[in-house]
N, C-alpha and C positions, 0 to 999 in steps of 0.2 A: 845778735847775727854778726856773723865772723865777716871780716873785710874782704872782698873780693881778689884771688890770687895773684900775683903780677904776671903779664905776659911775658914769655921769654923772647929774647932778642934774636932776630931775623939774620941768620949766618949770607955772608958774602955767596956761597955756591947757591942758596935759595934765590936769591936777588937775581943774581945773575943768571939762572937759570927763565926766572919770569921775563927779563929783558929781552934774553935770545928766543924765548917764543914768541912775546912782542914784534921783533923782529922779523920772524919767519912769516907770520901774518901779514905784515908788511909788504912782503915780499910777495906773498899772493896776490895781494890785492892787485899790486903793481902790474904784475904779469895778466890780471883781467884786463884792467885797462888797455895797457900794450894791444894786447888780444883782441878788442873792441876795435880800436884803430887798423887792427891789420887785417880785419873780415872783408873788405871789398877788393883789397890784393889777391889775398887767397880765393876769392871766389874767381876775378877776372884771370886770374892762373890758372885755375881746371878750367875755365871757361876755353882757352887759346888751346891747353892739350887735347880736350878732347872735343874741338872744332865744334862747341855748341854751347848758346851762353845759358840754357838751362842747367849744365852742370856743374856751375857752379854753388848751388843750392845745395849742396851736400857737406863740404867744408864749411859751410855758413854754419849749418846746423850744428857738427861737429864742435865748432867753435866756441858756439855760443853754449852748448853742455859744459865744455870747458871753463867758461868765466863763471858759470851758477857752483860747480865743486871748488872752484879757487875762492868764492867769495864765503861758502860754507866752511872750508878749510880755513879762513882767516877767523871767521867769529869762533869758531871752535878754539883755535890756537888761544885768542886773548881771553876768553872762560877759562882757560886752564891757566893759565898764568895768573889770575886772579886769585883762583883757589889754590896753587901750589904756595904764592908768596904768604897765604894763612897759613900753611901749615896743613892739609887736608889731606888723609890720609886715600883717600878714593879718588881725589883730585890728580895724587901723584901716579895712583897706578894707570888711572886712564891716559896720563900723558906719557907713559911709557908705550901704550898701545896705537896712540896718535902719532908716536914717533915712529915707531915701526912702520905704520902705513904710508906716512909723510915719504920715509928714504925709501920705500919701493916704489911709490910712483915716481918720486925725483931720478932715482934711479934707471926706470925703464923711457922716462923723457931723455936722458942722457945717452941709451945705447940704442934707440930707435930713432931720435932725431926729425920727428914727424914734421917740424918747422921749418925745413930747408929750400921751402919753396921762397919765402922772403928772409931776405939777408939780414936784417936788421933786426927783426921779431927772430929770426933763429939765434943770435946771440944774444938776444935779451933774454931767453927762454933758458938757454943754457945758462947762463950764469943766475939764476933765479932758481936753477934746478941743485947747480951747484952749490949755493949759499943757501939753499933749504937742507942738502944733506947735511951739512957740515954744522947746521944750528940745531937739527935734531938729535945728532950723535952726539954735539955736548952738551945738550938739555939730558938726555940720557943717562951721562956721567954724573953731571952734577946732581941730580936727584939720588942717586945712590951713594952717594958720599956719606960718611960716618955724623960731620955735623948737620947733615939735612936729617938723617934720622934720629938723632936726640934733638933737635927742634921738631919734628911731626912727634915724636912721644912727650914730650912738654908738653906742645898743644893741646892735645890731648885730653892730657891731666887737669889742665887748666880748666878744660871745658864739661868735664866730668865734676870736678868740683862746684863750679856755678850752675852746673844741673842737679847738684846734692842740695846746694844752698837754695835755690828756688823752689826745689821739690822735695822737702826733708821726707825723711822714714816716718812714719807715724811712731809715737810713744806707746800704743797699746795694739795689741794684735787686729787686724782687718776683719777678722770673724769672731761675730761673737760665740760662738761656740765654746763649751768647756775646754779646758785643757785634754791633751791626748791620753786616754788611759792606757795601763800595760796592756802588751799584747793580748790578745783575746786566747783565752782557755776553752778550749774545746769539752763541751759537756762530757761525762764520764760515757762510755758507750753501754749500750744497754742492757741488759742479762740476754741471753737468748730464752725464745720461750720454750717450756718442756715439749719436748715431742708427744703428741698425744697416744694413750694407749691403743693397742691392735684391739678390733673388734673381735667378741668373742667368735668362735667359729660357731653357725647353727647346729644344734644338737639335731642328730640323726632322727628321723622319724621312726619308729618302731615300725617292721614289716608287718604288713596285713596277715591276719591268720590264715591259712587256708580254708577254701571253702570246704563244708562237709561232702563226702560223696552222695552222690546222688541215691535217693533212697527207693528200692524197688516197689512198684506200686503190689498192693495185693494181686493177685492171679485174677483175672477174668471170669472166673466161675462166683467170685461171690460176689458180683454186680448182679443186682435182680432181671436186668433186663441183658445179660451177656450170651445163654444161651443161643441165642439168634445169631448172633455177630462172631465172626473168628477173632482171635486175638492182634493187635498191631504188632508187626515184629520189634518193635522198640520199648515195647512196654506199656505203655500210657494207655487207660481207656479211651474208648472213642467216645464223642459226642452223641448222647443216645437222643432219640428224638421218641415220645410217646406214642404208639397207635392210635389212631384217629378214632373218637367214636361214633357211634352212629346216631347220628339227630334225632328227636322225637317227631311223631307225625304231627303235624298241624302246618298252619298259616306260615308261609316262611318269614323273614323279619321284612320290615317295611323298608322301602329304599329311600335312601335322604330327599328332603326335596328341599329347596330356595335356591339360593346365587351360589351357592359354594356347592350344588349338588352336580355330580357327572353328568355329563351331558348324555342322553339316551340316543337309543338307536334312531337314524336318521328315517324319516317316511318316503317310501319311494317318491313324492312330488305331489303338487298339488292335482285336486281330480276338478275334472272339467264340469261346472254348472248346471244341473238340468233347468226343466220347466219351474219357474216362480209360479207358486199355487196361489190362486187369486182368493181373496179373503171372503170368510163365509158372510153370508146378506145374515143382520140381524133382524127381528123383527121390529116394528116400532113399539115404544112403550106407551101404554095408556097414558093421558092426561087424567090427573086426579081432578079435575075442577068439571069434567064432564061427567062424573057420577052423582054429584047433587044435582 
């Protein structure tokens, strides 16, 4: 393992910028403490002006909020001073942003003078605002000087070297896959399929032969039964029916009988019954035992 790289010396500009940031933090804390002692006087003055004791609540709330902001600004200044002394690039950028906001607040306090009602607090707040404005302007300039830039770059290089020492790059590739092959060569384009031959056209069917002309029928005189009928105008022979023959004398045919026989003629109706005839009286038969 290689020896750690030596940390570069801190230039005077960086040290002075850190001290000025710490001084501005002390100024913010002193202003917050002084404001706490001045709250009753501001409340009494607001009540006398409005002739209402409850009117002092508004300046009291505003001064408490001012104290909270001053304490937060002082804590931020201390943190930025520590990181600027360590050569952090991010801290230097944030310090420039903080200096711009602080200078804007200090300028507003000097121009508006909101603490004029209490004399001693007015002079104290004015002096704190002026000193804070001067400190932030000096810090902005000191952190932009070339020695500060070289110091920040050297600190970054030392930090990167220490990171490589504690986390060395692996000797083998991290992935177990084989080495990358040459660029992919696409497959040759497939030959186009031959176009299908056209279907043969259907052969035309031969036209049907014409029907033979109608053959004229023989004249009606050739038919044996033709003399009794006139000929038809279109030349076709009529359907001839032979004349009926005389039936021989004798009994007629037997009419059909059974369930399939056609119904016969209806009778005119039931006849009225006549007198019932009495049965004939038979003589008694002789007894065969009496003859013996």
